[in-house]
N, CA, C and O atoms as a CHARMM CRD file, in Angstrom:
* protein
*
  352
    1    1 UNK  N    -58.15700-138.07600 -56.04100 PROA 1      0.00000
    2    1 UNK  CA   -56.70500-137.69000 -56.13600 PROA 1      0.00000
    3    1 UNK  C    -56.44600-137.51600 -57.47500 PROA 1      0.00000
    4    1 UNK  O    -57.24500-138.37300 -57.85300 PROA 1      0.00000
    5    2 UNK  N    -55.87600-137.01200 -58.70100 PROA 2      0.00000
    6    2 UNK  CA   -55.26400-137.31100 -59.71400 PROA 2      0.00000
    7    2 UNK  C    -53.83200-138.33800 -59.98200 PROA 2      0.00000
    8    2 UNK  O    -53.02900-138.94800 -59.27700 PROA 2      0.00000
    9    3 UNK  N    -53.95900-138.21600 -60.74600 PROA 3      0.00000
   10    3 UNK  CA   -52.59800-140.00000 -61.22900 PROA 3      0.00000
   11    3 UNK  C    -51.44800-138.74300 -61.57300 PROA 3      0.00000
   12    3 UNK  O    -50.30800-139.09800 -61.87400 PROA 3      0.00000
   13    4 UNK  N    -51.71300-137.56900 -61.52900 PROA 4      0.00000
   14    4 UNK  CA   -50.38800-136.83300 -62.26500 PROA 4      0.00000
   15    4 UNK  C    -49.70400-136.01900 -61.28600 PROA 4      0.00000
   16    4 UNK  O    -48.98500-135.05800 -61.55800 PROA 4      0.00000
   17    5 UNK  N    -50.01000-136.52700 -59.94800 PROA 5      0.00000
   18    5 UNK  CA   -49.04100-135.87300 -59.13400 PROA 5      0.00000
   19    5 UNK  C    -48.47000-136.76900 -58.79400 PROA 5      0.00000
   20    5 UNK  O    -48.69700-137.97200 -58.66200 PROA 5      0.00000
   21    6 UNK  N    -47.22400-135.74700 -58.56100 PROA 6      0.00000
   22    6 UNK  CA   -45.61300-136.40300 -57.94200 PROA 6      0.00000
   23    6 UNK  C    -45.43200-136.73500 -56.63700 PROA 6      0.00000
   24    6 UNK  O    -45.50900-135.99700 -55.65500 PROA 6      0.00000
   25    7 UNK  N    -45.13500-138.14100 -56.70600 PROA 7      0.00000
   26    7 UNK  CA   -45.03200-138.36200 -54.95700 PROA 7      0.00000
   27    7 UNK  C    -43.30900-138.27800 -54.12700 PROA 7      0.00000
   28    7 UNK  O    -42.58000-138.50900 -55.09200 PROA 7      0.00000
   29    8 UNK  N    -42.79200-138.16600 -53.44800 PROA 8      0.00000
   30    8 UNK  CA   -41.96500-137.77600 -53.12400 PROA 8      0.00000
   31    8 UNK  C    -41.72400-138.28300 -51.52100 PROA 8      0.00000
   32    8 UNK  O    -42.39200-138.09400 -50.50400 PROA 8      0.00000
   33    9 UNK  N    -40.63900-138.90900 -51.73500 PROA 9      0.00000
   34    9 UNK  CA   -40.52100-139.59500 -50.02900 PROA 9      0.00000
   35    9 UNK  C    -40.03600-138.03700 -49.09600 PROA 9      0.00000
   36    9 UNK  O    -39.28200-137.13200 -49.45400 PROA 9      0.00000
   37   10 UNK  N    -41.06300-138.26400 -47.40600 PROA 10     0.00000
   38   10 UNK  CA   -41.01000-136.55500 -47.04500 PROA 10     0.00000
   39   10 UNK  C    -39.60400-136.76000 -46.23000 PROA 10     0.00000
   40   10 UNK  O    -38.86600-137.72800 -46.04300 PROA 10     0.00000
   41   11 UNK  N    -39.58700-135.29500 -45.80900 PROA 11     0.00000
   42   11 UNK  CA   -38.28800-134.83200 -45.58700 PROA 11     0.00000
   43   11 UNK  C    -37.57000-135.84200 -44.14400 PROA 11     0.00000
   44   11 UNK  O    -38.22700-136.29100 -43.20500 PROA 11     0.00000
   45   12 UNK  N    -36.26000-135.96900 -44.33200 PROA 12     0.00000
   46   12 UNK  CA   -36.19000-137.73000 -43.05800 PROA 12     0.00000
   47   12 UNK  C    -36.51000-138.83800 -43.45500 PROA 12     0.00000
   48   12 UNK  O    -36.25700-139.75500 -42.67400 PROA 12     0.00000
   49   13 UNK  N    -36.93200-139.07000 -44.30100 PROA 13     0.00000
   50   13 UNK  CA   -37.49700-140.55500 -44.45600 PROA 13     0.00000
   51   13 UNK  C    -36.51400-141.12900 -45.85700 PROA 13     0.00000
   52   13 UNK  O    -36.76400-140.65500 -46.96500 PROA 13     0.00000
   53   14 UNK  N    -35.53600-142.04400 -45.71100 PROA 14     0.00000
   54   14 UNK  CA   -34.94200-142.55300 -46.74000 PROA 14     0.00000
   55   14 UNK  C    -34.97900-144.32700 -46.39300 PROA 14     0.00000
   56   14 UNK  O    -34.81200-144.97600 -45.36100 PROA 14     0.00000
   57   15 UNK  N    -35.31400-144.72600 -47.94900 PROA 15     0.00000
   58   15 UNK  CA   -35.54600-146.29000 -48.28400 PROA 15     0.00000
   59   15 UNK  C    -33.68800-146.83000 -48.22700 PROA 15     0.00000
   60   15 UNK  O    -32.64500-146.17600 -48.23700 PROA 15     0.00000
   61   16 UNK  N    -33.97900-148.29800 -48.16900 PROA 16     0.00000
   62   16 UNK  CA   -32.78400-148.38100 -48.30200 PROA 16     0.00000
   63   16 UNK  C    -32.95600-149.99900 -48.02500 PROA 16     0.00000
   64   16 UNK  O    -34.03000-150.42200 -47.59700 PROA 16     0.00000
   65   17 UNK  N    -31.88300-150.85300 -48.27900 PROA 17     0.00000
   66   17 UNK  CA   -32.05400-152.57500 -48.50900 PROA 17     0.00000
   67   17 UNK  C    -31.16400-152.51800 -47.12600 PROA 17     0.00000
   68   17 UNK  O    -30.11200-151.92200 -46.89300 PROA 17     0.00000
   69   18 UNK  N    -32.02600-153.41000 -46.24800 PROA 18     0.00000
   70   18 UNK  CA   -31.02500-153.34900 -44.76200 PROA 18     0.00000
   71   18 UNK  C    -30.92200-155.37900 -45.05800 PROA 18     0.00000
   72   18 UNK  O    -31.74800-156.23900 -45.36200 PROA 18     0.00000
   73   19 UNK  N    -29.29600-155.37300 -44.72300 PROA 19     0.00000
   74   19 UNK  CA   -28.63900-156.28600 -45.73900 PROA 19     0.00000
   75   19 UNK  C    -29.20200-157.81400 -43.89100 PROA 19     0.00000
   76   19 UNK  O    -29.48900-158.97400 -44.18600 PROA 19     0.00000
   77   20 UNK  N    -29.20500-157.49400 -42.82100 PROA 20     0.00000
   78   20 UNK  CA   -29.37800-158.01700 -41.61600 PROA 20     0.00000
   79   20 UNK  C    -30.81400-158.18600 -41.62300 PROA 20     0.00000
   80   20 UNK  O    -31.18900-158.91500 -40.70500 PROA 20     0.00000
   81   21 UNK  N    -31.78200-157.72400 -42.40200 PROA 21     0.00000
   82   21 UNK  CA   -33.18300-158.19100 -42.11500 PROA 21     0.00000
   83   21 UNK  C    -33.19500-159.12300 -43.26500 PROA 21     0.00000
   84   21 UNK  O    -33.61300-160.27100 -43.11100 PROA 21     0.00000
   85   22 UNK  N    -32.59600-158.53700 -44.84500 PROA 22     0.00000
   86   22 UNK  CA   -32.42400-159.20800 -45.88100 PROA 22     0.00000
   87   22 UNK  C    -34.36600-158.50600 -46.51500 PROA 22     0.00000
   88   22 UNK  O    -35.34600-159.10200 -46.96100 PROA 22     0.00000
   89   23 UNK  N    -34.10200-157.13300 -46.23400 PROA 23     0.00000
   90   23 UNK  CA   -35.33600-156.82100 -46.64900 PROA 23     0.00000
   91   23 UNK  C    -35.23100-155.14200 -46.84900 PROA 23     0.00000
   92   23 UNK  O    -34.33200-154.51500 -46.28900 PROA 23     0.00000
   93   24 UNK  N    -36.09200-154.57600 -47.57900 PROA 24     0.00000
   94   24 UNK  CA   -36.17300-153.07500 -47.65500 PROA 24     0.00000
   95   24 UNK  C    -36.68000-152.78300 -46.69300 PROA 24     0.00000
   96   24 UNK  O    -37.59400-153.42700 -46.17700 PROA 24     0.00000
   97   25 UNK  N    -35.91800-151.16800 -46.00500 PROA 25     0.00000
   98   25 UNK  CA   -36.83500-149.81900 -44.86400 PROA 25     0.00000
   99   25 UNK  C    -36.89200-149.05900 -45.13300 PROA 25     0.00000
  100   25 UNK  O    -36.10900-148.50800 -45.90700 PROA 25     0.00000
  101   26 UNK  N    -37.60800-148.72000 -44.76800 PROA 26     0.00000
  102   26 UNK  CA   -37.55400-147.05700 -44.43400 PROA 26     0.00000
  103   26 UNK  C    -37.88700-146.25000 -43.21500 PROA 26     0.00000
  104   26 UNK  O    -38.86800-145.95500 -42.53100 PROA 26     0.00000
  105   27 UNK  N    -36.47500-146.01500 -43.28100 PROA 27     0.00000
  106   27 UNK  CA   -35.78300-145.20700 -41.96900 PROA 27     0.00000
  107   27 UNK  C    -36.61400-143.45600 -41.98500 PROA 27     0.00000
  108   27 UNK  O    -36.80100-142.68600 -42.92700 PROA 27     0.00000
  109   28 UNK  N    -36.87400-143.36300 -40.85800 PROA 28     0.00000
  110   28 UNK  CA   -36.85300-142.22700 -40.51100 PROA 28     0.00000
  111   28 UNK  C    -36.40800-142.06000 -38.72600 PROA 28     0.00000
  112   28 UNK  O    -36.60400-143.06500 -38.04300 PROA 28     0.00000
  113   29 UNK  N    -35.78800-140.72100 -37.97700 PROA 29     0.00000
  114   29 UNK  CA   -35.73800-140.45800 -37.23500 PROA 29     0.00000
  115   29 UNK  C    -36.24600-141.09000 -36.28400 PROA 29     0.00000
  116   29 UNK  O    -35.53000-141.83500 -35.61300 PROA 29     0.00000
  117   30 UNK  N    -37.67500-140.93300 -35.98900 PROA 30     0.00000
  118   30 UNK  CA   -38.10900-141.98600 -34.56800 PROA 30     0.00000
  119   30 UNK  C    -37.98600-143.69400 -35.07200 PROA 30     0.00000
  120   30 UNK  O    -37.75600-144.37500 -34.07200 PROA 30     0.00000
  121   31 UNK  N    -38.04800-144.27600 -35.93800 PROA 31     0.00000
  122   31 UNK  CA   -37.35200-145.71700 -36.04700 PROA 31     0.00000
  123   31 UNK  C    -37.06500-146.13100 -37.26700 PROA 31     0.00000
  124   31 UNK  O    -36.08600-145.91600 -37.98100 PROA 31     0.00000
  125   32 UNK  N    -38.13300-146.81700 -37.44400 PROA 32     0.00000
  126   32 UNK  CA   -37.78600-147.99600 -39.59600 PROA 32     0.00000
  127   32 UNK  C    -39.01400-149.03200 -39.70400 PROA 32     0.00000
  128   32 UNK  O    -39.54800-149.74500 -38.85400 PROA 32     0.00000
  129   33 UNK  N    -39.19100-148.89000 -40.71500 PROA 33     0.00000
  130   33 UNK  CA   -40.87600-149.85200 -41.46600 PROA 33     0.00000
  131   33 UNK  C    -39.77600-150.93000 -42.25500 PROA 33     0.00000
  132   33 UNK  O    -39.03100-150.78500 -43.22400 PROA 33     0.00000
  133   34 UNK  N    -39.98700-151.76600 -41.58700 PROA 34     0.00000
  134   34 UNK  CA   -40.04500-153.06300 -42.78800 PROA 34     0.00000
  135   34 UNK  C    -40.93700-152.83800 -43.73500 PROA 34     0.00000
  136   34 UNK  O    -42.10800-152.73000 -43.37000 PROA 34     0.00000
  137   35 UNK  N    -40.70200-152.74700 -44.79000 PROA 35     0.00000
  138   35 UNK  CA   -41.46100-153.13400 -46.34000 PROA 35     0.00000
  139   35 UNK  C    -41.29700-154.59500 -47.21900 PROA 35     0.00000
  140   35 UNK  O    -40.34700-155.34200 -47.45300 PROA 35     0.00000
  141   36 UNK  N    -42.69700-154.58600 -47.56200 PROA 36     0.00000
  142   36 UNK  CA   -42.47600-155.98600 -48.23200 PROA 36     0.00000
  143   36 UNK  C    -42.72400-155.39600 -49.75000 PROA 36     0.00000
  144   36 UNK  O    -43.37700-154.39500 -50.04600 PROA 36     0.00000
  145   37 UNK  N    -41.77200-156.61300 -50.94000 PROA 37     0.00000
  146   37 UNK  CA   -41.07200-156.24700 -52.03900 PROA 37     0.00000
  147   37 UNK  C    -42.31300-155.09200 -52.52800 PROA 37     0.00000
  148   37 UNK  O    -41.86800-153.96800 -52.29800 PROA 37     0.00000
  149   38 UNK  N    -43.59900-155.02400 -53.07300 PROA 38     0.00000
  150   38 UNK  CA   -44.45600-154.18200 -53.52700 PROA 38     0.00000
  151   38 UNK  C    -44.12200-153.04400 -52.85300 PROA 38     0.00000
  152   38 UNK  O    -43.34400-152.25400 -53.38800 PROA 38     0.00000
  153   39 UNK  N    -44.49700-152.86100 -51.95900 PROA 39     0.00000
  154   39 UNK  CA   -43.95000-151.46700 -51.13600 PROA 39     0.00000
  155   39 UNK  C    -42.54700-150.68600 -51.78500 PROA 39     0.00000
  156   39 UNK  O    -42.33700-149.58800 -52.30100 PROA 39     0.00000
  157   40 UNK  N    -41.90100-151.62500 -51.53000 PROA 40     0.00000
  158   40 UNK  CA   -39.99900-151.00800 -51.70000 PROA 40     0.00000
  159   40 UNK  C    -40.44700-150.57200 -52.90900 PROA 40     0.00000
  160   40 UNK  O    -40.36100-149.35900 -53.10100 PROA 40     0.00000
  161   41 UNK  N    -41.11100-151.56200 -54.17100 PROA 41     0.00000
  162   41 UNK  CA   -40.68300-150.77900 -55.61500 PROA 41     0.00000
  163   41 UNK  C    -41.59900-149.87900 -55.74900 PROA 41     0.00000
  164   41 UNK  O    -41.52900-149.16500 -56.74900 PROA 41     0.00000
  165   42 UNK  N    -42.84000-149.64400 -54.66100 PROA 42     0.00000
  166   42 UNK  CA   -43.50100-148.51300 -55.77400 PROA 42     0.00000
  167   42 UNK  C    -42.77000-146.90000 -54.87300 PROA 42     0.00000
  168   42 UNK  O    -42.76400-145.75400 -55.32400 PROA 42     0.00000
  169   43 UNK  N    -42.26900-147.35400 -53.62200 PROA 43     0.00000
  170   43 UNK  CA   -41.82700-146.10700 -53.09500 PROA 43     0.00000
  171   43 UNK  C    -40.43700-145.73200 -53.32600 PROA 43     0.00000
  172   43 UNK  O    -39.92300-144.75000 -52.79100 PROA 43     0.00000
  173   44 UNK  N    -39.83100-146.52000 -54.12600 PROA 44     0.00000
  174   44 UNK  CA   -38.58700-146.11800 -54.08600 PROA 44     0.00000
  175   44 UNK  C    -38.84300-146.07100 -55.40900 PROA 44     0.00000
  176   44 UNK  O    -38.12400-146.81300 -56.07800 PROA 44     0.00000
  177   45 UNK  N    -39.92600-145.20500 -56.20900 PROA 45     0.00000
  178   45 UNK  CA   -40.02000-144.69400 -57.22500 PROA 45     0.00000
  179   45 UNK  C    -40.55800-142.98500 -57.34400 PROA 45     0.00000
  180   45 UNK  O    -40.91700-142.20400 -58.22600 PROA 45     0.00000
  181   46 UNK  N    -40.34400-142.99700 -55.80000 PROA 46     0.00000
  182   46 UNK  CA   -41.73000-141.62000 -55.12000 PROA 46     0.00000
  183   46 UNK  C    -40.31000-140.76700 -55.38600 PROA 46     0.00000
  184   46 UNK  O    -39.81600-140.44600 -54.30600 PROA 46     0.00000
  185   47 UNK  N    -39.65400-140.39000 -56.34800 PROA 47     0.00000
  186   47 UNK  CA   -38.47800-139.67200 -56.07400 PROA 47     0.00000
  187   47 UNK  C    -38.97600-137.89100 -56.40200 PROA 47     0.00000
  188   47 UNK  O    -38.05300-137.07600 -56.37400 PROA 47     0.00000
  189   48 UNK  N    -40.38500-137.37100 -56.69200 PROA 48     0.00000
  190   48 UNK  CA   -40.78400-136.48300 -56.82600 PROA 48     0.00000
  191   48 UNK  C    -40.58600-136.29400 -58.14000 PROA 48     0.00000
  192   48 UNK  O    -41.13900-135.25700 -58.50700 PROA 48     0.00000
  193   49 UNK  N    -39.66700-137.22700 -59.55800 PROA 49     0.00000
  194   49 UNK  CA   -39.85300-136.88600 -60.77000 PROA 49     0.00000
  195   49 UNK  C    -40.52800-137.20000 -60.82100 PROA 49     0.00000
  196   49 UNK  O    -41.24200-136.25700 -60.48100 PROA 49     0.00000
  197   50 UNK  N    -41.64000-138.59100 -61.17600 PROA 50     0.00000
  198   50 UNK  CA   -42.31700-139.15800 -61.47800 PROA 50     0.00000
  199   50 UNK  C    -44.11300-139.04900 -61.17900 PROA 50     0.00000
  200   50 UNK  O    -44.31500-139.19100 -59.97300 PROA 50     0.00000
  201   51 UNK  N    -45.26600-138.86100 -61.87600 PROA 51     0.00000
  202   51 UNK  CA   -46.38300-138.96700 -61.22700 PROA 51     0.00000
  203   51 UNK  C    -47.03800-140.77100 -60.56400 PROA 51     0.00000
  204   51 UNK  O    -46.64500-141.93300 -60.66800 PROA 51     0.00000
  205   52 UNK  N    -47.81000-140.29800 -60.12400 PROA 52     0.00000
  206   52 UNK  CA   -48.68700-142.01500 -59.86200 PROA 52     0.00000
  207   52 UNK  C    -48.84300-142.46200 -60.98600 PROA 52     0.00000
  208   52 UNK  O    -48.76200-143.69000 -61.02600 PROA 52     0.00000
  209   53 UNK  N    -49.09900-141.80300 -62.24800 PROA 53     0.00000
  210   53 UNK  CA   -49.49400-143.11200 -63.89400 PROA 53     0.00000
  211   53 UNK  C    -48.57400-143.36700 -63.78800 PROA 53     0.00000
  212   53 UNK  O    -48.57100-144.40300 -63.12300 PROA 53     0.00000
  213   54 UNK  N    -46.79800-142.84300 -64.23700 PROA 54     0.00000
  214   54 UNK  CA   -45.96900-143.05200 -64.62600 PROA 54     0.00000
  215   54 UNK  C    -45.20000-144.06800 -64.08100 PROA 54     0.00000
  216   54 UNK  O    -44.79800-145.00400 -64.77200 PROA 54     0.00000
  217   55 UNK  N    -44.89700-143.92900 -62.58100 PROA 55     0.00000
  218   55 UNK  CA   -44.91300-145.26700 -61.58000 PROA 55     0.00000
  219   55 UNK  C    -45.55600-145.78800 -61.73100 PROA 55     0.00000
  220   55 UNK  O    -44.89200-146.64000 -62.32000 PROA 55     0.00000
  221   56 UNK  N    -47.15800-146.41900 -61.74900 PROA 56     0.00000
  222   56 UNK  CA   -47.97900-147.43900 -62.83300 PROA 56     0.00000
  223   56 UNK  C    -47.33500-148.16700 -63.76700 PROA 56     0.00000
  224   56 UNK  O    -47.29300-149.39700 -63.77800 PROA 56     0.00000
  225   57 UNK  N    -46.66400-147.20400 -64.81300 PROA 57     0.00000
  226   57 UNK  CA   -46.72900-147.71900 -66.33600 PROA 57     0.00000
  227   57 UNK  C    -45.13100-148.24300 -65.96300 PROA 57     0.00000
  228   57 UNK  O    -44.62200-149.01100 -66.77900 PROA 57     0.00000
  229   58 UNK  N    -44.43400-147.90300 -64.91300 PROA 58     0.00000
  230   58 UNK  CA   -43.05500-148.58800 -64.97000 PROA 58     0.00000
  231   58 UNK  C    -43.04100-149.94600 -64.70900 PROA 58     0.00000
  232   58 UNK  O    -42.64300-150.89200 -65.38900 PROA 58     0.00000
  233   59 UNK  N    -43.71500-149.86400 -63.22700 PROA 59     0.00000
  234   59 UNK  CA   -43.64800-151.35600 -62.61700 PROA 59     0.00000
  235   59 UNK  C    -44.16500-152.29200 -63.06200 PROA 59     0.00000
  236   59 UNK  O    -43.92500-153.45400 -62.73300 PROA 59     0.00000
  237   60 UNK  N    -45.45400-151.69400 -64.40100 PROA 60     0.00000
  238   60 UNK  CA   -45.95200-152.76600 -65.05900 PROA 60     0.00000
  239   60 UNK  C    -45.11400-153.37000 -66.40300 PROA 60     0.00000
  240   60 UNK  O    -45.16300-154.47300 -66.94900 PROA 60     0.00000
  241   61 UNK  N    -44.46200-152.36500 -66.63900 PROA 61     0.00000
  242   61 UNK  CA   -43.31400-153.06400 -67.72300 PROA 61     0.00000
  243   61 UNK  C    -41.97800-153.87900 -67.12500 PROA 61     0.00000
  244   61 UNK  O    -41.44100-154.78300 -67.76600 PROA 61     0.00000
  245   62 UNK  N    -41.36900-153.29800 -65.39300 PROA 62     0.00000
  246   62 UNK  CA   -40.74700-154.07600 -65.22600 PROA 62     0.00000
  247   62 UNK  C    -40.98000-155.51600 -64.62200 PROA 62     0.00000
  248   62 UNK  O    -40.28600-156.52200 -64.48100 PROA 62     0.00000
  249   63 UNK  N    -42.37700-155.12100 -64.30900 PROA 63     0.00000
  250   63 UNK  CA   -42.93500-157.17200 -63.74300 PROA 63     0.00000
  251   63 UNK  C    -43.65100-157.81800 -64.28800 PROA 63     0.00000
  252   63 UNK  O    -44.10200-158.90000 -63.91300 PROA 63     0.00000
  253   64 UNK  N    -43.96800-156.97700 -65.72800 PROA 64     0.00000
  254   64 UNK  CA   -45.24700-157.62900 -66.72300 PROA 64     0.00000
  255   64 UNK  C    -46.04600-157.78300 -66.60000 PROA 64     0.00000
  256   64 UNK  O    -46.50100-158.79500 -67.13300 PROA 64     0.00000
  257   65 UNK  N    -46.43700-157.40900 -66.24800 PROA 65     0.00000
  258   65 UNK  CA   -48.31200-156.77400 -65.75700 PROA 65     0.00000
  259   65 UNK  C    -48.92800-156.38400 -65.94500 PROA 65     0.00000
  260   65 UNK  O    -48.73100-156.02100 -67.10400 PROA 65     0.00000
  261   66 UNK  N    -50.05000-155.96500 -65.55700 PROA 66     0.00000
  262   66 UNK  CA   -50.98900-154.91500 -66.06300 PROA 66     0.00000
  263   66 UNK  C    -52.07600-154.42100 -64.77800 PROA 66     0.00000
  264   66 UNK  O    -52.62200-155.13700 -63.93900 PROA 66     0.00000
  265   67 UNK  N    -52.14700-153.22000 -64.92900 PROA 67     0.00000
  266   67 UNK  CA   -52.90600-152.79300 -64.14700 PROA 67     0.00000
  267   67 UNK  C    -52.60300-152.38400 -62.70100 PROA 67     0.00000
  268   67 UNK  O    -53.00800-152.72800 -61.59100 PROA 67     0.00000
  269   68 UNK  N    -51.96800-151.75000 -63.05100 PROA 68     0.00000
  270   68 UNK  CA   -51.55100-151.50600 -61.06800 PROA 68     0.00000
  271   68 UNK  C    -51.90400-150.21200 -60.62100 PROA 68     0.00000
  272   68 UNK  O    -51.87000-150.05900 -59.40000 PROA 68     0.00000
  273   69 UNK  N    -52.29600-149.06200 -61.44400 PROA 69     0.00000
  274   69 UNK  CA   -52.41700-147.91800 -60.65300 PROA 69     0.00000
  275   69 UNK  C    -53.56500-147.80600 -59.51200 PROA 69     0.00000
  276   69 UNK  O    -54.04500-146.76200 -59.07000 PROA 69     0.00000
  277   70 UNK  N    -53.89700-149.17200 -59.13400 PROA 70     0.00000
  278   70 UNK  CA   -55.03600-148.70600 -58.50400 PROA 70     0.00000
  279   70 UNK  C    -54.27100-148.85100 -57.09100 PROA 70     0.00000
  280   70 UNK  O    -54.56700-148.19200 -56.09400 PROA 70     0.00000
  281   71 UNK  N    -53.00000-150.03900 -57.17000 PROA 71     0.00000
  282   71 UNK  CA   -52.59500-150.48700 -56.01900 PROA 71     0.00000
  283   71 UNK  C    -51.36300-149.13800 -56.10900 PROA 71     0.00000
  284   71 UNK  O    -50.99200-148.70500 -55.01800 PROA 71     0.00000
  285   72 UNK  N    -51.07800-148.84000 -56.70400 PROA 72     0.00000
  286   72 UNK  CA   -50.16000-147.52900 -56.70900 PROA 72     0.00000
  287   72 UNK  C    -50.31200-146.89000 -55.83800 PROA 72     0.00000
  288   72 UNK  O    -49.67000-146.99500 -54.79200 PROA 72     0.00000
  289   73 UNK  N    -51.67900-145.63000 -56.17300 PROA 73     0.00000
  290   73 UNK  CA   -52.39000-145.29700 -55.33800 PROA 73     0.00000
  291   73 UNK  C    -52.94400-145.41500 -54.34700 PROA 73     0.00000
  292   73 UNK  O    -53.37900-144.41100 -53.78300 PROA 73     0.00000
  293   74 UNK  N    -53.09500-146.53900 -53.86400 PROA 74     0.00000
  294   74 UNK  CA   -53.56600-147.17700 -52.74200 PROA 74     0.00000
  295   74 UNK  C    -52.80800-146.93000 -51.90200 PROA 74     0.00000
  296   74 UNK  O    -53.03800-146.08400 -51.03800 PROA 74     0.00000
  297   75 UNK  N    -51.47500-147.78300 -51.98900 PROA 75     0.00000
  298   75 UNK  CA   -50.10500-147.37300 -51.37400 PROA 75     0.00000
  299   75 UNK  C    -49.79300-145.87900 -50.83600 PROA 75     0.00000
  300   75 UNK  O    -50.02800-145.42100 -49.71800 PROA 75     0.00000
  301   76 UNK  N    -49.21300-145.27000 -51.92000 PROA 76     0.00000
  302   76 UNK  CA   -49.09200-143.86600 -51.65000 PROA 76     0.00000
  303   76 UNK  C    -49.82500-143.00200 -50.85600 PROA 76     0.00000
  304   76 UNK  O    -49.45400-141.99700 -50.24900 PROA 76     0.00000
  305   77 UNK  N    -51.26400-143.69000 -50.96300 PROA 77     0.00000
  306   77 UNK  CA   -52.22600-142.95700 -49.92600 PROA 77     0.00000
  307   77 UNK  C    -52.12000-143.06200 -48.83500 PROA 77     0.00000
  308   77 UNK  O    -52.15800-142.04400 -48.14400 PROA 77     0.00000
  309   78 UNK  N    -51.90300-144.64000 -48.10300 PROA 78     0.00000
  310   78 UNK  CA   -52.08500-144.95200 -47.11000 PROA 78     0.00000
  311   78 UNK  C    -49.91000-144.15500 -46.70100 PROA 78     0.00000
  312   78 UNK  O    -49.38600-143.99300 -45.59900 PROA 78     0.00000
  313   79 UNK  N    -49.53400-143.98900 -47.56600 PROA 79     0.00000
  314   79 UNK  CA   -47.90300-143.70400 -47.02300 PROA 79     0.00000
  315   79 UNK  C    -48.04400-142.13800 -46.79000 PROA 79     0.00000
  316   79 UNK  O    -47.38100-141.74800 -45.82900 PROA 79     0.00000
  317   80 UNK  N    -48.85200-141.03400 -47.54200 PROA 80     0.00000
  318   80 UNK  CA   -49.28700-140.05600 -47.50700 PROA 80     0.00000
  319   80 UNK  C    -49.87900-140.18500 -46.00000 PROA 80     0.00000
  320   80 UNK  O    -49.20500-139.55400 -45.18500 PROA 80     0.00000
  321   81 UNK  N    -50.72100-140.70200 -45.59400 PROA 81     0.00000
  322   81 UNK  CA   -51.43900-140.72400 -44.57500 PROA 81     0.00000
  323   81 UNK  C    -50.67700-140.96400 -43.10200 PROA 81     0.00000
  324   81 UNK  O    -50.88900-140.38300 -42.03800 PROA 81     0.00000
  325   82 UNK  N    -49.74100-141.99700 -43.40500 PROA 82     0.00000
  326   82 UNK  CA   -48.57300-142.34100 -42.40100 PROA 82     0.00000
  327   82 UNK  C    -47.70100-140.62700 -42.78700 PROA 82     0.00000
  328   82 UNK  O    -47.11600-140.51700 -41.70900 PROA 82     0.00000
  329   83 UNK  N    -47.53100-140.09700 -43.11800 PROA 83     0.00000
  330   83 UNK  CA   -46.29200-139.23900 -42.75800 PROA 83     0.00000
  331   83 UNK  C    -45.14600-139.69500 -43.69200 PROA 83     0.00000
  332   83 UNK  O    -44.34500-138.76100 -43.66200 PROA 83     0.00000
  333   84 UNK  N    -44.61500-140.76000 -44.59000 PROA 84     0.00000
  334   84 UNK  CA   -44.13800-141.00800 -45.11800 PROA 84     0.00000
  335   84 UNK  C    -43.45400-140.68600 -46.68600 PROA 84     0.00000
  336   84 UNK  O    -42.32700-141.04800 -47.02500 PROA 84     0.00000
  337   85 UNK  N    -44.21800-140.08200 -47.35900 PROA 85     0.00000
  338   85 UNK  CA   -44.82100-139.32400 -48.57200 PROA 85     0.00000
  339   85 UNK  C    -45.41700-137.70100 -48.93200 PROA 85     0.00000
  340   85 UNK  O    -46.17100-137.22400 -48.08300 PROA 85     0.00000
  341   86 UNK  N    -45.23700-137.22300 -49.62400 PROA 86     0.00000
  342   86 UNK  CA   -45.70400-135.94500 -49.82800 PROA 86     0.00000
  343   86 UNK  C    -45.40200-135.87100 -50.96400 PROA 86     0.00000
  344   86 UNK  O    -44.39200-136.28200 -51.53700 PROA 86     0.00000
  345   87 UNK  N    -46.62900-135.12100 -51.49100 PROA 87     0.00000
  346   87 UNK  CA   -46.71200-134.70500 -53.32000 PROA 87     0.00000
  347   87 UNK  C    -45.71900-133.24400 -53.44700 PROA 87     0.00000
  348   87 UNK  O    -45.75400-132.35100 -52.60100 PROA 87     0.00000
  349   88 UNK  N    -44.94100-133.22300 -54.54900 PROA 88     0.00000
  350   88 UNK  CA   -44.42800-132.08400 -54.72900 PROA 88     0.00000
  351   88 UNK  C    -44.78500-131.04500 -56.34600 PROA 88     0.00000
  352   88 UNK  O    -44.27100-129.93700 -56.49400 PROA 88     0.00000
């Protein structure tokens, strides 16, 4: 998988803050997925505008850390397998 691919939430999926659960969730017609902070931060950047490498760089800057590309790639790969995300 190339890090230049640009992920985007799949049609019918929406990321939003759920105040009752005090957590971000991924909503879709058949249900909802409660996300941890890392997953919600990554999926929020999956707009089709940024590549995996760019998402990792942005998160590294925001969270003042390094080497997030493998984590970003792993989560996006899993999200694609589950049908939550697609590449544009």
